[in-house]
Each structure stands twice: as structure tokens, then as C-alpha cells.
Residue, then its C-alpha position, 0 to 999 in steps of 0.5 A: m481543472a486546468s488539465i480539463v480546460f486545456g484538454g477540452a480546448s484542444g479537442l475543440a480546436m481539433l474539431g474546428l480543423i474537421t469543420l474547416i476541412h469539411q467547409s473546404f469541400t463545400q465553399q468557393a475557391a475564393a474563400s480558400n485563403r481565409l480557410a487556409t489561414l484559419f487551418g494554420f491557426a487551428c493546427l497551432a492551437v491544437l499543438v500548444l493546447q495538447v502539449v500544455s494539457k499532457c504536461i499538466l497531466t503528468r504532474l497531476s499523475q505523479s502528485t496523485a500517486a505520491r499523495l495516495q501512497f503517503e496517505l495509505c502509509n499513514r493509515i498503515a502506521a495508524a492501524p492496530l498491529p494485530e490487523l496488520e499481522a493478520c493481513g500479512p506483508h504480502r498483501l500490504l506490499g501488494t496494496l502499496g504497489g499494485d493497488v495504489g498504482a491502479i487507483t492513481n492510474a484511473l484518477s490521473q486519466f479522469p481530466t482527459v476523460c472529462a475533456n473528451a466528453m466535452v469534445l463528444i458533446s460539441g461534436l454531437v451539437y455540430l452533427a445536429s446542426l447538419s441534420l437532426p434526424l441523422a444525429i439521432g440515428s447516430v446516437i442510437m447506433a453508438s448507444l447500442g455499440i457502447a451497451s454491448y461493450l459494457g456487457g463484455l466489460h462486466w463479464a471480464n470483470y469477474h475474471l479480473r477480480q479473481a486474478r487480483e485475489d490470485r496475485d496475493e497468493v503469488r506474491k506470498q509464495l514469491q516472498a516465501m521463496v526469497f526468505g526461504i532460499k537457504e532452505l530451498k537450496g539445501n534440499n533439492r526435492r523441497c525446491v522442486e516441489f515448491m517450484y512445481d507444486v506451489l509457485l507454478p500452480a499459483d502463478t498459472a491460476m492467476r495468469e489464466r484468469l488474467i488472460k481470460g479477462t483480458d481476452i474478453l475485454g479486448a473482444a468487447h473493445t474491438w466490437g465497440r470500435l467496429s460497431r461505429f464503422i458499421g454505423i458509418g456504413l449504414l449512414i452512407f449506404v442505407w440512410p439515403r434510401f429512406w431519408p433524403v440527405t445531401s452528399e455534403t452532409l454525409m461527408g461532414y458526418t463521416l469526417t466528424i464521426l471518424y474524428l469522434t472515434s478517438p475521444l470515444d475510444s479514450i473514454l471507453g478505454w478508461l472504463p477498464a482502468l476505473n474497473n481496476a481501481n474499483i477492485s483495488l479500492n475494494k481490496i484496500n477496504a477488505l484489508g481494513l486499511m481505509i480507517d476513519p481518520s477520526k478513529a485512527i490512533a494518533c502517532g504520539t510524540q510526547i514521552p510521558e513521565f514514568r512512575s509506574i506501569s501496570l497490567r491489571n487483570v489483562s487477557y488477550a486471545y488469538r483467534s483462527p482466521h477461519s472461525d471465531q475460536e480461540s487458538f491461544h489465550l493469555g491471561p489474566i495477567d497482573l504485572l507491575v513495572m517500576p522505575g529502575e527495575v530489571l524484570f525478566i520474563a521466562g517460559g517455554n516456547g509458545s507460553g505467551k512471552t512475546t504476546l505479553a511484551k506487545l501488550l506491555t508496550g501498547l502494540y496489542t490492546p487487551d481484550q479484557g483488563e486495563l493498562l495503567l500508566n502512573k495508576q491512570v488507565v491508558d485509553q485509545a486516545a493516549l495509546g500513541d503517547y504511551r508507546q513512546m515510553f518504550t525502546t524495543v528489540f523483538v526477535e524478528g524486529h526490522l533494522f532500518d539502514r540508518l538512525l531514525g528519530i534519534d539525535a546521537n552524536p558520533m562519540q556516543l555512537k562510536r562508544w556503543a559500537s565499540i562495546l558491541g563489537i560492530e564498529d565496522k558496521v557503522d558510519f559514525e558521521t552519517g549514522h548509516f549502517r552497513l547491513g550487507k552480510l550480517s549474521r543474526g548476532q550482528h543484526k541483533r547487536l545493531a538493533l541493541l545499539v539503536a535501543c541504547l542510543d534511544q534512551r527511552p524510560v523502558f527497554v524491552f528486549d525479546e530473546w536478545a541474547a539467544e543468538q549471541d556468543p558467550g562473550f557478548k552474553e556476559v557483556f549484555y547481562r553484566h554491563i549493558v543491562p545495569e547501565l541502561t537502568r541508571n537514572g530510573r530507567s527500566v529493562v524488561a527482557i524475555t530470556h531463557d538464560d537462567r544462569y543470568f537470572f541474578a541480573a534481574d530484580r524480579v523474574v516472571e514465569l509463564v506457562d501456557g499463557k498463565m503467570v505461574s510465578s513471580r520471584r525476586q532475584r539479585i543474588a550475587a554471581 
């Protein structure tokens, strides 16, 4: 509101300057000193008001961007994991980067648009005071020019909307290039085909759409500006032939209309930004991220008491994004996890082990069946707290560059780092990690270090030992797993290492989404 007030006052002060210039041509020289004094005060007012308005706008723009991005991040954090996985990281990053910026840009310009609208209204009132018929004619001419501009904007909008869709594909392929650079470097033919048959066509399609939309928009904007000068020409050369008007009035009209061109341009120039913001908002809605806050799952912080966790007749199905047909079905599954237990989940690739782990940890919601904690059904409202019971290390899990949400003293950090052989990758004073040039094994060991320090009631490890050398496999199964299960904690591990099944109390085997066996172990080795 303050920016609108200062911006409007600045516009009115500028309009006062135009009025004083007009009066200097029509009044006697005796009043010139008074007009010069008023002109100086008006210039000072314009300077101060515009500087203050721009400073306020800068702060408004940055605070709006920060608030909008933080709100969107909160919504992403609250969104169900399957929906986020269906969106893909390239779309989420595109939304957080481009779409948030487009919406913020439109919102930050709104106070300026309101201020310019006040200037336009005041200018029209001044024109009407000079000549009402001439003011009506000016409004009609301006309306025709604005209508033609809006028609061009509507035409350009189609291409710009398509360009926004194409940008997601480009971002997807750029992400593929960055994460697949080793594979591209190792096969020149693959690299050439990717660059020329995948990346370049996607980028070309996006830019062609963008160029068409921008060209149409530029032509419409140029015509809109030119139409106003055509209107001035009609006022000067045609209007006096049909309606008597003094030269002083025509001069006042010409000066005022020339000045009003700037605020009108600002308003019309805001419309493409508003259009882009609308496209971005529709994109966010299409991704399903504009979640009703009343339905969003709260990020729980309380760790419930752990007496038992069970999955009762649980089923989950993946569906094709282009149809409602199931591409993989897990279940029905009945599973019980007790305090102090070591449970191994075994099975071939694609048997549903990771899906079962995500259902167990509350990251997926069952299509059918029930998830129970301490024999009580976990509903949507309790799911946030339920997830706090687990420390997880997934195959493709992300590793942050520091300890987050864990109060670990340097001695604990140093002990676990020594056990895992990664002392050189940890800053023991700050809790930061040195992530440069990590092998996959070191990456997983750092992730395990974080999990061991977290000390939640249940640890879930997804193929942790798959990329470790035999020495660290021995340490993991013979020393780390038993230590983690002390004080009633449980370990659930997805593993192919049948030679270490002795470390488990129970082994569950999956085949094609079905549980085919559940047997007790703990055979000495």
C-alpha cells in the first residue's frame, strides 16, 4: 500500500509538472517567477517520491519471492511422495526456479500498476477539464489501440504457454546430460545422438515457440504505442476541422497525452508478466502442489512409543501415467516388526522390496489394508508423527552436506566416522561433510553415519552393503547391526547377502510383489 501511495503521488507530481509547463505558455510573464518556484518544488517532489517508491518496491519484490518460494517448499514437503515422484525432479525444479520467479515478478509490479492507473485517471480528469468532447475522443482512440494490443497478447499467449511446456522437456534432458555425463563420455555415438537427436530438437522446439510468442507480443506492443501517436495526429490535424478548439487546448492535450504514454505503457507492459504468472500458476496447479493447507499432512516432530508396527493386508499398485492400468502390484502383505528385532527383506530385482520399505516407513499410503502402530491404525493425521520413528538409507537417497535435525557431540561423530573409515570426510567441529569426489561406497557410509547418530526406534536400510567391500560388509552385519538393536531398537534391511542372513532374526522373501516366505534365522556363523 505504501508503494502504491508513493508511486501515485510521484505520478501526480509529474502530471503537475506538465500542467505548469502548459501554463507557462498561456500565462503572462509576471507569473513566471511563481511558476518557476512551483516547478522546482514539483521536481523535488518527483525525485523524492520516486526514489522512496522504488526502494519500497525492491523490498516488496524480494520479500514476496522469499515468502512464495518458502510456501511452495512447504507444500512440496507436505505433498505425498508418489505425486512428487510422478512429477519428476525436472518439473519441481522448473517450478521452484522459473514459475516462482514469474509469479513474483507479476506481484511485485502490481503496486506500480496501481500507481500508474491513478496517474491515468488524474490525467483524464485534467483532459476533461480542458475539453470534454476532446477527452471522449481520446478515450475512444486509446480503447481501440488497447483492444488491438490485447488481441495480439491473446495470440502470443498460445505460443508462450507451449514454450513453457517445452521448457520442462529441455530441463529434463539437461538433467539427464549432467547425471549421465560418464555414460556420454564413454560412448561417442551415444553422446552425438543425445546432443543432436534429443537435446537440440527439444531446445529448438522451445525456442521457436518462444520466438513466435515474443515476436507477436512485440508487434502488438509497437502497434499499441503507434496507435496513440496516430490519435495525437488526428487530434492535431483532423479534429479542429470538425470541432472548434484553441491552440492552447491542443498544446495541453498533446503534452498530457505524451506524458500519459509512459504510465499506459507500464500497465500494458505488465500484462505479459501477468500472463506468464497465470501460466506458471496453472503449471503449479497441474503438478498438484497447490495443496489445500487444511488437507496437507503435518510434518510431525513427536516420536511415538514403539511397541509394535504391523502391516495388515496391505496392497499398493503403480499405475501407468498415460492410463489407469497397473504396471506393478505389491501385496497383499502382512508384516510385523517388534522392538529389538533384525528383519531382512530379500528378493530379486523388481520384486517390490523398496516399495515395501516405503509403505512401512509411511512414505507411501496403502491402496488397501492398514498400517498399525502399537495395534492402533495410523490415519492421515498421525502419519507425520509415525514417519518420525524411522531412520532410512535408501539406494538413491540424498546426502546433505551437514548434519540436520541431529544433536550429535563431536566424540560420537568421531567414533562412528572411525568405525566407517571416513574420518577425512567429516568436519568434527561443525558437522559438515566433504562431499567432493566420493565413491558410492563412501557416499553410503556417510549416509549410514547420519543414520547411526539419529538413533530413531527403527532403522531401514535399502541395499546398504551392495556397494561395499567385503571388510565393511563384515563390520556392518557383525558389529553395526547388533549395536543398533540395543535398547529395543529394530533394524529392517533390504539385502541380497544370503551369506549374512545369520545376522537376522527373521528373513522375509518377496517374489513379484508377493511374500512367499518368512523364516526365523539367528544361526551362528
